[in-house]
C-alpha positions, 0 to 999 in steps of 0.5 A: 561064889568067888574063892581066893587064897588071899583077901586081895584076890577076892576083892576084900579089904583086910583087917577089921573090915572083914568083921563088918563084911561078915556081920553084913553077910557080904563075906564068909571065912572058911578054915583051910589048914592053918589059913582062913580063906575069905570069899564074897557071898552072893550078896557081896558079889551083887553089891560089888559087881552088880551081878550075883554068882550063879544068877542068869541075866538077860 
């Protein structure tokens, strides 16, 4: 799973799109202090890159 302090670094758009991604289980948010850090779920990684984090290929 990928983590980043900004949505752009995580490859996620900002704004209302995050609610759609959360509802589809493609992204999750986690509060870190006063910030919310978003990351793609394994399903989000699979959709975005064709491979899921932590899944061996080959």
